[in-house]
C-alpha positions, 0 to 999 in steps of 0.5 A: 500500500502507498504511504499514508493510506488509511481506512476508517482511521486504520493505517494500512500503509505498507500492507499486502492485499491479503493483510488489507483484506483482514483489516477490513474484515475486522472493521466490518465486524466492529461496525456492523449493526443489526436492524432494530424493529420499531417498538413501544415505550412501556411507560409512555406508550409512544412508538419508538421508530425502527432503526436500519442495520448496517453491514460493510461491503468488504470487497468494494472497500478493499478494492478502493483501498488498493486503488488509493493514492498517497495519504488518501483516507478511505471510508467503509462502504456501507450497505443499509439493512431495512428492518422488516417492519416500520413505525407505520405498521404499529400505527395501523394497529389501532383497533381493539380486536380482543379484550377481557376484564377481571376483578381484583380481590385479596391482599395488598401483596397480591394487588402488588404482584398483579400490578407488576405483571400487568406493567410487564406485559403492557405495550408488548408488540407481537409481530406476525408469526411471532410467539408471545411467552408470558414467562419470557416477558414478565420474567422471574417473580422474585423479591429482588424484582418487587414481588411479594408472597401471596396466596398461590395454588400448589398441588391442589392446595393453597400456599404462599409464594412470591408472585401470588396473583400473577396467574390472574394476569395470565388468565386475563391475557389468555381470555383476551387472546382468545377473543382476538382469535390468536393461536394458543400454543401453550396453556395450563389450567389450575389444579382447582377452581379459581374465582376470577374467570369462569370455570375452565377459562383460567391459565396458570403460570410458573416461571421455568415450567408452566407458560402461557404462549400464543402466536400472532396468526394475523397479517399485522402486528398486535399490541398488548395493553394491560392496566390496573384500573381501580379494582379491575385488571383490563387487558386489550389486544390491539390490531388492524381493523 
C-alpha cells in the first residue's frame, strides 16, 4: 500500500492485499449493526421508530483501498439493512380486536404482584408469526424484582409464594387472546377452581415450567395493553381493523 493510506482511521500503509483484506474484515465486524424493529415505550406508550442495520461491503472497500493514492483516507462502504417492519405498521394497529376484564380481590401483596405483571406485559408488540411467552416477558417473580408472597395454588392446595396473583394476569391475557382469535400454543389450567374467570377459562403460570404462549396468526402486528384500573385488571389486544 502507498504511504499514508488509511481506512476508517486504520493505517494500512505498507500492507499486502491479503493483510488489507483482514483489516477490513475486522472493521466490518466492529461496525456492523443489526436492524432494530420499531417498538413501544412501556411507560409512555409512544412508538419508538425502527432503526436500519448496517453491514460493510468488504470487497468494494478493499478494492478502493488498493486503488488509493498517497495519504488518501478511505471510508467503509456501507450497505443499509431495512428492518422488516416500520413505525407505520404499529400505527395501523389501532383497533381493539380482543379484550377481557377481571376483578381484583385479596391482599395488598397480591394487588402488588398483579400490578407488576400487568406493567410487564403492557405495550408488548407481537409481530406476525411471532410467539408471545408470558414467562419470557414478565420474567422471574422474585423479591429482588418487587414481588411479594401471596396466596398461590400448589398441588391442589393453597400456599404462599412470591408472585401470588400473577396467574390472574395470565388468565386475563389468555381470555383476551382468545377473543382476538390468536393461536394458543401453550396453556395450563389450575389444579382447582379459581374465582376470577369462569370455570375452565383460567391459565396458570410458573416461571421455568408452566407458560402461557400464543402466536400472532394475523397479517399485522398486535399490541398488548394491560392496566390496573381501580379494582379491575383490563387487558386489550390491539390490531388492524
